[in-house]
C-alpha positions as semicolon CSV with decimal commas, in nm:
position;residue;x (nm);y (nm);z (nm)
1;M;0,014;0,015;0,005
2;Q;0,165;0,284;-0,115
3;G;0,146;0,624;0,098
4;L;0,098;0,482;0,414
5;S;0,320;0,614;0,738
6;A;0,318;0,572;1,095
7;L;0,345;0,850;1,326
8;P;0,485;0,796;1,611
9;H;0,533;1,093;1,877
10;T;0,806;1,089;2,076
11;H;1,039;1,333;2,362
12;D;1,323;1,155;2,424
13;Q;1,436;0,859;2,158
14;H;1,398;1,053;1,833
15;S;1,740;0,977;1,737
16;F;1,632;0,612;1,858
17;Y;1,409;0,668;1,556
18;A;1,589;0,851;1,283
19;K;1,860;0,546;1,300
20;R;1,599;0,342;1,151
21;G;1,490;0,525;0,946
22;W;1,196;0,729;1,087
23;R;1,265;1,106;0,967
24;V;1,133;1,443;1,178
25;L;0,799;1,563;1,049
26;E;0,775;1,830;1,330
27;H;0,973;1,958;1,580
28;L;0,804;2,179;1,924
29;E;0,825;2,215;2,240
30;A;0,541;2,189;2,547
31;W;0,515;2,066;2,867
32;G;0,888;2,215;2,916
33;K;1,021;1,961;2,705
34;E;1,123;1,908;2,315
35;H;0,878;1,677;2,100
36;Y;0,916;1,576;1,753
37;L;0,646;1,446;1,527
38;M;0,832;1,137;1,282
39;S;0,674;1,013;1,009
40;Q;0,847;0,654;0,832
41;D;0,665;0,471;0,482
42;L;0,517;0,157;0,566
């Protein structure tokens, strides 16, 4: 299925996901921490 993607939200493991092919879609700060919305094509 082309075009599907998973979208996890993480505040402390973005580098873990990035090493596994995930890319950051959005970086934001909330609740006193950095957060990342990430995407990976399935």
